[in-house]
Structures are given as structure tokens and as C-alpha cells.
C-alpha positions in Angstrom: -32.4 -22.8 30.1 -35.2 -21.8 27.7 -32.8 -21.8 24.8 -31.4 -25.2 25.6 -34.9 -26.6 25.9 -35.7 -25.0 22.5 -32.7 -26.5 20.8 -33.6 -30.1 22.2 -37.1 -29.6 20.6 -35.4 -28.5 17.3 -33.2 -31.6 17.4 -36.3 -33.9 17.9 -38.1 -32.1 15.0 -35.0 -32.4 12.9 -34.8 -36.2 13.5 -38.5 -36.5 12.8 -38.2 -34.6 9.4 -34.9 -36.1 8.5 -36.4 -38.4 5.9 -38.6 -35.7 4.5 -35.8 -33.5 3.1 -36.1 -30.9 5.8 -33.0 -31.6 7.8 -30.9 -29.0 6.0 -33.3 -26.1 6.9 -33.7 -27.2 10.5 -30.1 -27.5 11.0 -29.6 -24.0 9.6 -32.3 -22.8 12.1 -30.5 -24.5 14.9 -27.3 -22.7 13.9 -28.9 -19.5 13.5 -30.7 -19.8 17.0 -27.3 -20.4 18.5 -25.9 -17.3 17.0 -28.9 -15.2 18.0 -28.5 -16.6 21.7 -24.9 -15.8 21.7 -25.4 -12.2 20.5 -28.1 -11.7 23.0 -25.8 -13.1 25.7 -23.0 -10.6 24.7 -25.5 -7.7 24.5 -26.7 -8.4 28.0 -23.1 -8.6 29.4 -22.0 -5.5 27.7 -25.0 -3.4 28.9 -24.4 -4.7 32.5 -20.7 -3.8 32.2 -21.6 -0.2 31.0 -24.0 0.2 34.0 -21.3 -0.9 36.4 -18.9 1.6 34.9 -21.3 4.4 35.2 -21.9 3.6 38.8 -18.1 3.2 39.6 -17.5 6.6 37.9 -20.1 8.3 40.1 -18.7 6.6 43.2 -15.1 7.5 42.3 -15.9 11.2 42.2 -17.7 11.1 45.7 -15.1 8.7 47.1 -17.6 8.1 49.9 -18.2 11.7 50.8 -21.8 11.6 49.6 -23.2 9.9 46.6 -26.1 12.3 46.3 -23.8 15.3 45.9 -22.6 16.4 42.5 -18.8 16.4 42.6 -16.4 17.9 40.1 -13.3 16.1 38.9 -10.7 18.7 39.3 -10.0 22.1 40.8 -10.1 23.8 37.5 -13.4 22.3 36.7 -14.7 23.4 40.2 -13.4 27.0 39.5 -15.1 27.2 36.2 -18.5 25.8 37.6 -18.2 28.1 40.6 -17.8 31.2 38.4 -20.8 30.1 36.2 -23.1 29.2 39.1 -22.0 31.9 41.6 -21.8 29.2 44.3 -18.8 28.8 46.6 -16.4 26.0 46.0 -15.8 23.7 49.0 -12.5 21.7 48.7 -12.0 18.7 50.8 -8.3 17.5 50.9 -8.0 14.0 52.3 -6.3 10.7 51.9 -7.8 7.2 51.7 -5.2 5.7 54.0 -5.6 8.4 56.6 -7.6 7.4 59.6 -8.4 11.1 60.5 -9.8 11.6 56.9 -11.8 8.3 57.2 -13.4 9.4 60.5 -14.1 12.9 59.1 -15.8 11.3 56.0 -18.1 9.2 58.2 -19.2 12.2 60.3 -19.6 14.4 57.1 -21.9 11.7 55.4 -23.8 11.3 58.6 -24.7 15.0 59.1 -27.8 15.5 57.1 -27.7 19.3 57.2 -24.1 19.4 55.8 -25.1 17.0 53.1 -28.0 19.2 52.1 -26.0 22.3 52.0 -23.2 20.6 50.1 -25.7 19.3 47.5 -27.7 22.5 47.1 -25.4 25.5 47.9 -21.8 24.6 47.0 -19.6 23.3 44.1 -18.0 20.3 45.7 -14.5 18.9 45.1 -12.7 16.2 47.1 -9.0 15.7 46.4 -6.9 12.8 47.4 -3.8 14.1 45.8 -1.8 17.3 46.8 -2.7 20.4 44.8 0.2 22.5 43.3 -1.7 25.6 44.1 -0.1 27.1 47.2 -3.4 28.9 47.9 -5.0 25.5 48.7 -2.5 25.0 51.5 -2.3 28.4 53.4 -0.9 26.8 56.5 0.5 23.6 55.1 0.0 20.3 53.2 -1.9 18.2 55.8 -5.0 16.2 55.7 -7.9 16.4 56.2 -8.5 20.1 55.5 -11.4 21.9 54.1 -11.2 25.2 52.3 -13.7 27.4 50.7 -13.2 29.5 47.5 -15.6 32.3 46.5 -16.6 33.1 42.9 -14.0 35.8 42.7 -11.5 32.9 43.0 -10.4 34.0 46.3 -9.5 31.3 48.9 -11.4 32.2 52.0 -8.5 32.0 54.6 -10.8 33.8 57.0 -13.1 30.8 57.2 -11.2 28.4 59.5 -11.7 25.4 61.8 -11.0 25.5 65.6 -7.4 24.4 65.7 -4.5 27.0 65.8 -1.9 24.5 64.6 -4.0 23.3 61.6 -6.4 26.1 60.8 -8.5 24.3 58.1 -8.9 20.8 59.7 -12.0 19.4 61.2 -12.6 16.3 63.4 -15.8 14.3 63.6 -16.8 16.3 66.7 -16.5 19.6 64.6 -19.5 19.1 62.3 -21.4 21.7 64.0 -18.6 24.1 63.5 -18.2 23.0 59.8 -22.0 23.7 59.3 -21.5 27.2 60.7 -18.6 27.7 58.3 -20.6 26.6 55.3 -23.4 29.0 56.2 -20.8 31.7 56.8 -19.3 31.0 53.2 -22.8 31.3 51.7 -23.7 34.5 53.5 -20.4 36.2 52.9 -20.6 35.3 49.3 -24.0 37.0 48.8 -23.0 39.9 51.0 -19.7 40.6 49.1 -21.2 40.2 45.6 
């Protein structure tokens, strides 16, 4: 709006000075102003797009499991960061179209103690695709399942959920058990190293 008003004022001035030999320079200013406004508009749009892409990238790694948690992109990256940090890796296998995964995700996000431990004490990875690593599916390729890996790159098969038919699955009612297992993964890690 401000640019349009300014252009109108320039046109008025141009008409006023038309007879005094200044019409050419004012017309040039008008064209220049249009280019400046156009460049400014494109600059604003580009920066808004970059900010949106950054936000989408962060959200795409969390996939709704906790935006305040630092997530890794792949199992390989998780293993590398785990070895360097000496923190255990927690791998959440899930599907976007699975109602059990969605229910677990809501409970996981709602539980503040789990979010805090995930943020501070673990390297976190959530996978929506199956891993080719057979160690990531000790009792089958089902979802949701949560596994812990220690810095020696050992999948902790001994840290399991409550169900005998799917050892590494958790339900929304199992958040207390998951929190205990997270604490167990931390304690065993420090006791074994």
C-alpha cells in the first residue's frame, strides 16, 4: 500500500514538472522504484520460504514424537553419534498409518519424564521404514516397537516391553514401563562401561 501511494505521488509530481524538462528523470525514478519494490517482495517471499523449509525439516525428523528432542536421520547417523556421545540409542519403529503407532506417539509426547530423558540422555531415532538390519527386529518386523542400542553397538534384547508375543512393543498404558526401561538402559550403560 505504501509503495502504491508513493507511486501516485511520483506521478503527480511528474505531471507537475512535465513542462520543466524533468519528466524523464522522474519516470526513471518511478521505474527504479518499481524494480526495488519487486526485488524487496521477492526477497521477503524467499526468506519466508527458507524459514518454512527449516521448520518442516525439523518436524519431519521428529514426525510428531517430540519437537524439542534432537532426532537423527538414519540408523547409521544414530550409531555414529551414540559412539561419540556415549549415550544409548533409542530406536522407535512405527508407521504413520498405524493406529497403534499413533496412539503410542500421543502417549510418548504427553509423558514429560520420557520426553526429558529422550532429550537429555539418549540419541533418538524414529523410523517409518523397515530396517534391513536383522538386529533391529529380534522377534519380527512389527510396529510399534522400541529398541535400545548401547555404545558398544549391541542391541539390548534384554530390555523389553511387557508382551510375550511382541517383546519390544509398548501401548499408551505402558509409559511407566517404558520410562523404567529407559532408566535401565542408562544405568546398564554406565555400569557396563
